[in-house]
N, C-alpha and C positions, 0 to 999 in steps of 0.2 A: 732352516731357510731355505726356500723353494728357488731357484734362480732360473732364469732364461738359459735353453740347451742345446737351441738348435732355430733357425731363421732359413723360411725360405721365400727366393726372390720370384714374380712371375716373370715372362719373359715370352713376346712373340715371336723375337728372332735370340732363342737363348746362345747361342753361337757367337754373335755381337757380341751380346750381354758378357757372358763369360772372359771373350777377351778385353771388353773394358777393365773388369775386374780382376783380371792377373795383371794386366798394365799399371793401373792406378796403384795398386795396393799390392801387391806381387802374389797375390791368393795362389793356391796350388788347386786346379780346379782340372776335376776329372769326370767323363758320362760313368753314371751308372750302368751296371751290366741288366739291371733290369728291364721291365718290358715298356717302359715310360720313356721321355722324353726329359730326364732328369739327370743334373750334373752333380756330385756331391764337390764338398767345397771346406778345404782346409785353411783357416785363416794364420794358423801360426801353431810352436809347438813348445809345450813345457811353461808357457804364462798363462796367467787369465785370460777367458775369453771365451765364446763359442763356435759353432763351425756350424753349418748348413749346409741349402742347398740353393742352386737357381732351376725352375720349372718352365715346362709349354702350358701352361693351364689348358683344360678342356672345355671349359668356359669363360666368361669374363670375370675376373677375379681382380678383388683390389685386395691388396696387401697393408702390412704395416712399416713402419717406418723404424729403422734399426738405427743405432748410432754406431760409428764406426771410431775408436781412438788413435789419434795420431800424433807422431812426435812434434808435429809446427802446422797446427793451421791453416797458416798462410801458403807455406810449400804446398799442403794437400789443394786447396780451392787452386791454385796456379793448373796442378797434375789433371781436375777434374775436366779443367777445362782444355787444356789441351789435347785430354783424349777424347773429345764429343761430349762431354758431359756439360751443367751449367750451375754455377752457383747461385744459388735461390736468394739467399740474406748475405749480407757483411757479415763480415765476424761480430761475434757480438760476447762480452764479459758476462759470467756468470760468475757474481763477487764469489768467492770461497771454493768455486768448483772448477771455472778455468775457462780457455773461450772454443767458442761452437760456431758453428755455419751450417746453414741447409744446403743441401744440393742434391740435383737429380741423376741420374745416370743416361745413356745414352736413349733409352725407351722412354724417359719422365717419371722414371720411380726415384719418389723423396726419399734422402736417408739425410742425415745429420755425419757430421766429422765434428768430433772434440779431442784438445788437448788441455788434459790435465792441467793446472796448478801445481806446483809443486806441495805446497802446502795442504792439498786438498786432502780431507780425510776420506 
């Protein structure tokens, strides 16, 4: 089975976006030593998940929506707002899956947060 193994978040002001994700989710983010404005993102160790990057695009770029697993959707909706992001939707319950909300970061990039139900498969 094929899995997503990397994500990229475009940012006009990468340092501002890096600070947002570090503060909200506690991610480890470090500037890559390569020739471009590119920050490598480690989202966790020893648990299922993906890592990715934040980069400054050379041209207009539209990204994809990534969903981030959190232990408590309500708590993270508050953290998003407290750190300059916005909650786009209220918490939605997805039967058999869990609770979900759409949010945006400090530059308006859309992402989702999800708290899986204990009985979710």
